[in-house]
C-alpha positions as CSV (number, residue, x, y, z in Angstrom):
1,M,-45.8,59.5,55.1
2,S,-46.3,56.4,53.1
3,W,-49.6,57.6,51.8
4,F,-47.6,60.4,50.1
5,L,-46.7,57.8,47.5
6,Y,-50.4,57.6,46.5
7,T,-50.5,61.3,45.4
8,L,-47.9,60.8,42.9
9,I,-50.4,58.0,41.0
10,P,-52.5,61.2,39.7
11,V,-49.2,62.8,38.4
12,V,-48.4,59.8,36.4
13,A,-51.9,59.7,35.0
14,A,-51.7,63.3,33.9
15,I,-48.5,62.6,32.1
16,V,-50.2,59.4,30.4
17,G,-53.1,61.9,29.2
18,A,-50.8,64.6,28.0
19,S,-48.7,62.2,26.2
20,V,-51.8,60.3,24.6
21,A,-53.3,64.0,23.6
22,A,-49.9,65.1,22.0
23,Y,-49.2,61.9,20.1
24,R,-52.4,60.4,19.3
25,P,-55.8,62.5,20.2
26,P,-58.8,60.5,21.3
27,A,-62.0,61.1,19.6
28,P,-64.6,63.4,21.2
29,V,-67.0,60.7,22.1
30,L,-64.2,58.8,23.8
31,V,-63.2,62.0,25.9
32,S,-66.9,62.4,26.6
33,A,-67.1,58.7,28.0
34,I,-63.9,59.5,30.1
35,Q,-65.5,62.5,31.4
36,H,-68.8,60.6,32.5
37,F,-66.9,57.7,34.0
38,A,-64.7,60.1,36.0
39,A,-67.9,62.1,37.2
40,G,-69.3,59.0,38.2
41,V,-66.3,57.9,40.2
42,V,-65.9,61.1,42.0
43,F,-69.5,61.4,43.0
44,A,-69.5,58.0,44.5
45,A,-66.2,59.2,46.4
46,A,-67.9,62.2,47.6
47,A,-71.4,60.5,48.7
48,G,-69.7,57.3,50.1
49,E,-66.5,58.5,51.8
50,I,-66.6,62.3,52.7
51,L,-70.4,62.6,53.5
52,P,-70.6,59.8,56.1
53,D,-67.8,61.4,58.0
54,L,-69.3,64.9,57.5
55,K,-72.5,63.8,59.2
56,H,-71.0,62.5,62.2
57,G,-68.5,65.4,62.5
58,G,-70.4,66.8,65.4
59,S,-70.2,70.6,64.6
60,L,-72.9,72.4,62.9
61,W,-71.0,75.6,62.8
62,A,-67.7,74.0,61.5
63,I,-69.5,72.5,58.7
64,A,-71.5,75.7,57.7
65,I,-68.3,77.6,57.8
66,G,-66.3,74.8,55.8
67,G,-69.1,74.3,53.3
68,T,-69.6,78.2,52.8
69,V,-65.9,78.7,52.2
70,G,-66.1,75.7,49.7
71,I,-69.0,77.4,47.8
72,V,-67.5,80.8,47.6
73,L,-64.0,79.5,46.5
74,M,-65.6,77.2,43.8
75,L,-67.9,80.2,42.5
76,G,-64.9,82.5,42.2
77,L,-63.1,79.9,40.3
78,K,-66.1,79.5,37.9
79,R,-66.2,83.4,37.6
80,L,-62.4,83.3,36.9
81,E,-62.9,80.5,34.3
82,E,-65.5,83.0,32.6
83,R,-63.1,85.9,32.3
84,V,-59.6,84.4,31.6
85,G,-59.0,83.0,28.1
86,G,-56.0,81.4,26.0
87,A,-53.7,79.0,27.0
88,V,-52.0,80.8,29.8
89,G,-55.3,81.3,31.3
90,L,-56.5,77.5,31.0
91,L,-52.9,76.7,32.7
92,A,-53.5,79.0,35.5
93,L,-57.0,77.6,36.3
94,V,-56.1,74.0,35.7
95,G,-53.2,74.5,38.2
96,V,-55.6,76.0,40.9
97,D,-58.0,73.2,40.1
98,I,-55.3,70.6,40.8
99,L,-54.0,72.3,43.7
100,I,-57.5,72.0,45.4
101,D,-57.7,68.5,44.3
102,G,-54.7,67.9,46.3
103,L,-56.0,69.6,49.2
104,V,-59.1,67.3,49.1
105,L,-56.9,64.3,48.8
106,G,-55.0,65.3,51.8
107,I,-58.2,65.9,53.7
108,G,-59.2,62.4,52.7
109,F,-56.1,60.9,54.0
110,A,-56.6,62.8,57.2
111,A,-60.2,61.0,57.6
112,G,-58.3,57.5,57.1
113,A,-56.3,55.3,54.7
114,K,-59.3,53.8,53.0
115,V,-60.9,57.2,52.2
116,G,-57.7,58.5,50.8
117,L,-57.2,55.6,48.6
118,L,-60.6,55.8,47.1
119,L,-60.2,59.5,46.5
120,T,-56.7,58.8,45.1
121,I,-58.6,56.5,42.4
122,A,-61.4,59.1,41.6
123,L,-58.8,62.0,41.3
124,T,-56.4,60.0,39.2
125,I,-59.1,59.5,36.4
126,E,-60.0,63.3,36.9
127,V,-56.5,64.2,36.6
128,L,-56.1,62.0,33.6
129,F,-58.8,64.0,31.9
130,L,-57.1,67.3,32.7
131,G,-53.9,65.8,31.3
132,L,-55.7,65.3,28.2
133,T,-57.4,68.8,28.1
134,V,-54.4,70.7,28.7
135,A,-52.2,69.0,26.2
136,A,-55.0,69.5,23.4
137,E,-55.0,73.3,24.4
138,I,-51.4,73.9,24.4
139,G,-50.8,71.7,21.5
140,E,-52.2,74.3,19.3
141,S,-49.3,76.6,20.1
142,E,-45.8,76.1,18.7
143,R,-44.5,74.0,21.5
144,S,-43.0,70.6,20.9
145,R,-44.7,67.5,22.0
146,G,-42.0,66.7,24.8
147,Q,-42.4,70.2,26.3
148,I,-46.3,69.6,26.2
149,V,-45.9,66.6,28.3
150,L,-43.4,68.0,30.7
151,L,-45.4,71.1,31.3
152,T,-48.4,69.1,32.0
153,G,-46.4,66.9,34.4
154,A,-45.3,70.0,36.2
155,L,-48.9,71.4,36.5
156,A,-49.8,67.8,38.0
157,L,-47.2,68.2,40.7
158,L,-49.3,70.7,42.3
159,L,-51.6,67.9,43.5
160,P,-49.0,66.4,45.8
161,I,-48.1,69.9,47.1
162,G,-51.7,70.4,47.7
163,A,-51.9,67.0,49.8
164,L,-48.9,68.1,51.9
165,L,-50.4,71.6,52.6
166,A,-53.3,69.5,54.3
167,L,-51.0,67.5,56.2
168,P,-51.5,69.4,59.5
169,I,-55.2,68.9,59.3
170,A,-54.9,65.4,60.5
171,G,-54.0,66.6,64.0
172,L,-57.1,68.8,64.5
173,S,-60.1,68.0,66.5
174,A,-62.9,66.2,65.2
175,P,-65.5,69.3,64.9
176,I,-62.6,71.2,62.9
177,L,-62.0,68.3,60.7
178,A,-65.8,68.2,59.8
179,G,-65.4,71.7,58.6
180,F,-62.6,70.7,56.2
181,F,-64.6,67.6,55.2
182,A,-67.3,70.1,54.2
183,F,-64.9,71.9,52.1
184,G,-63.8,68.8,50.4
185,L,-67.3,67.8,49.7
186,I,-68.3,70.9,48.3
187,A,-65.1,71.2,45.8
188,L,-65.7,67.5,44.7
189,L,-69.5,68.0,43.9
190,Y,-68.4,71.2,42.0
191,L,-65.9,69.2,40.1
192,V,-68.6,66.7,39.0
193,T,-71.6,69.1,38.1
194,E,-69.7,72.3,37.0
195,E,-66.7,70.8,35.1
196,L,-66.6,67.2,34.1
197,L,-70.6,66.7,33.3
198,V,-70.8,70.3,31.8
199,E,-67.8,69.5,29.4
200,A,-68.9,66.0,28.8
201,H,-72.3,67.2,27.3
202,E,-70.7,69.5,24.8
203,I,-71.3,66.7,22.2
204,P,-74.5,64.9,21.7
205,D,-75.0,62.1,24.2
206,Q,-75.1,58.5,23.3
207,P,-76.5,56.0,25.8
208,W,-73.3,54.0,26.3
209,V,-71.6,57.3,27.2
210,T,-74.2,58.3,29.5
211,A,-74.1,55.0,31.0
212,M,-70.3,55.4,31.7
213,F,-71.4,57.6,34.8
214,F,-73.1,54.9,36.4
215,V,-70.6,52.3,35.6
216,G,-67.9,54.7,37.3
217,F,-70.4,55.1,40.4
218,L,-70.8,51.3,40.5
219,I,-67.1,50.5,40.2
220,L,-66.2,52.8,43.1
221,L,-68.8,51.2,45.3
222,I,-67.6,47.7,44.5
223,L,-64.1,48.8,45.4
224,D,-65.0,50.3,48.5
225,E,-66.9,47.0,49.5
226,A,-64.1,45.1,48.4
227,I,-61.5,46.9,50.6
228,G,-63.8,46.8,53.5
């Protein structure tokens, strides 16, 4: 269970992000750069860590079912985002998002300590951005800055809870694990393509901002090689 301590790192990142947004909101271009960087890191984690395990899972049907469940769930989440509005709706959606991130992280640790560690790095950056977003949104209400940070931190605790829910997965057979890896891969790719990059492009791109995607991708590859 020593790996569980790693799941608390994104919680700290969310609190840091909320604190920054509550007391000194960053410029939109900086937020976009963080989104690009986070997208590159998450994409590298999906392609470099989850996909290789998935390819050698040895079960076509498990991969098909797990991937299909991932697609349906992510599209359902997207549909919900289009219908629900306001601060309460945002908090609910972010909570679901973070819980799914926790499940993916738990699946990563089921694949191995190295996969879990790299996913922790990727999701920490992503949750940092979520902390910025949530704090900026609910900061428009009459809540105090301290309440904003506490509420964001409470939401972030759903990530380690999600990781704990995935704990039984580690004891499953390789073919069934492949199905969960397929689900995790779809969830990560959705995060990159439909959330981080979509929101990052809401402001006009600058070359250095776009380059942050590739910087994030390259840094995770370097870390992967360094860890061995």
